[in-house]
C-alpha positions in Angstrom: -5.4 -25.0 24.0 -4.0 -26.0 20.7 -4.2 -23.6 17.8 -4.2 -23.6 14.0 -2.9 -20.3 12.8 -3.4 -18.6 9.3 -1.2 -15.5 9.2 -1.7 -12.5 7.0 -4.0 -13.9 4.4 -4.1 -11.2 1.7 -7.5 -10.2 0.4 -8.6 -7.2 -1.7 -12.0 -6.0 -0.9 -14.1 -2.8 -0.9 -13.9 -1.2 2.5 -13.9 2.3 4.0 -15.9 5.0 5.5 -15.2 7.8 3.0 -16.2 7.7 -0.7 -12.6 7.8 -1.7 -11.7 4.7 0.4 -14.8 2.9 -1.2 -13.9 3.8 -4.8 -11.3 1.1 -5.1 -10.6 -2.3 -3.6 -8.1 -2.2 -0.7 -5.8 -4.9 0.5 -6.5 -6.4 3.9 -4.3 -8.9 5.7 -6.3 -11.3 7.9 -4.8 -13.5 10.5 -7.0 -16.3 12.0 -6.3 -18.4 15.1 -8.5 -21.4 15.7 -8.3 -22.9 19.3 -9.3 -26.6 19.2 -7.9 -29.8 20.4 -5.4 -31.1 17.9 -4.1 -34.2 20.0 -6.1 -36.7 17.8 -4.8 -35.2 14.7 -1.2 -35.4 16.0 -1.5 -38.9 17.2 -3.2 -40.2 14.1 -1.6 -38.1 11.5 -5.0 -37.9 10.0 -6.4 -35.0 7.9 -9.8 -36.0 9.1 -8.9 -35.1 12.7 -8.1 -31.5 12.0 -9.6 -28.4 10.4 -8.6 -28.1 6.7 -6.6 -24.8 6.4 -7.7 -24.3 2.8 -11.4 -24.6 3.7 -10.8 -21.8 6.4 -9.0 -19.6 4.0 -11.7 -20.0 1.4 -14.4 -19.3 4.0 -12.6 -16.1 5.1 -12.2 -14.9 1.5 -15.8 -15.5 0.8 -17.0 -13.6 3.9 -14.6 -10.7 3.2 -15.5 -10.3 -0.4 -19.3 -10.9 -0.2 -20.1 -7.2 0.1 -18.6 -3.7 0.8 -18.2 -2.7 4.5 -17.2 0.6 6.3 -15.2 -1.0 9.2 -12.6 -3.6 9.6 -14.3 -4.3 13.0 -17.3 -5.6 11.0 -15.0 -7.8 8.9 -13.4 -9.4 11.9 -16.7 -10.0 13.6 -18.4 -11.5 10.6 -15.4 -13.8 9.9 -15.4 -14.9 13.6 -19.2 -15.7 13.5 -18.9 -17.8 10.3 -16.0 -19.9 11.6 -17.7 -20.4 14.9 -21.1 -21.3 13.2 -19.3 -24.0 11.3 -17.8 -25.4 14.6 -14.3 -25.1 13.3 -13.0 -24.1 16.7 -14.0 -23.5 20.3 -12.5 -20.0 20.2 -11.3 -17.9 17.3 -9.1 -14.8 17.2 -9.2 -12.6 14.1 -6.9 -9.9 13.3 -7.6 -7.5 10.3 -5.0 -5.2 9.1 -5.6 -2.2 6.7 -3.2 0.1 5.1 -5.1 3.4 5.1 -3.4 5.8 7.6 -0.5 7.7 6.0 2.6 7.4 8.2 1.8 4.1 9.8 2.8 0.5 8.9 -0.9 -0.4 9.2 -3.9 0.0 11.5 -5.5 -3.2 12.9 -8.2 -4.6 15.1 -8.0 -8.0 16.8 -11.1 -9.8 18.5 -11.7 -13.0 20.3 -14.9 -14.9 20.2 -16.0 -18.2 21.6 -18.7 -20.8 21.3 
């Protein structure tokens, strides 16, 4: 299956389990993989035959910043559900990176959901 990939979209939002984490916005890096047939877009070189990347990025930003959450798992699931509800892909893979554990480069969750 073909894929559209948006890698490490940086979004600041309120997230965390502890009060200290929730006291200030934290940076998340979100990667999105949209599985869909891109053959028509490739043949026609037509924007109308593909998924607009900027629209996907805006949807992700809106979901992530709409309200505080405790878990990056919840962020990943909600992003996946919104993208699938808009029928932008047959399957989506969402990875959310957070920079909250000292001594690590990051912690992350990755989920895959389908229609």
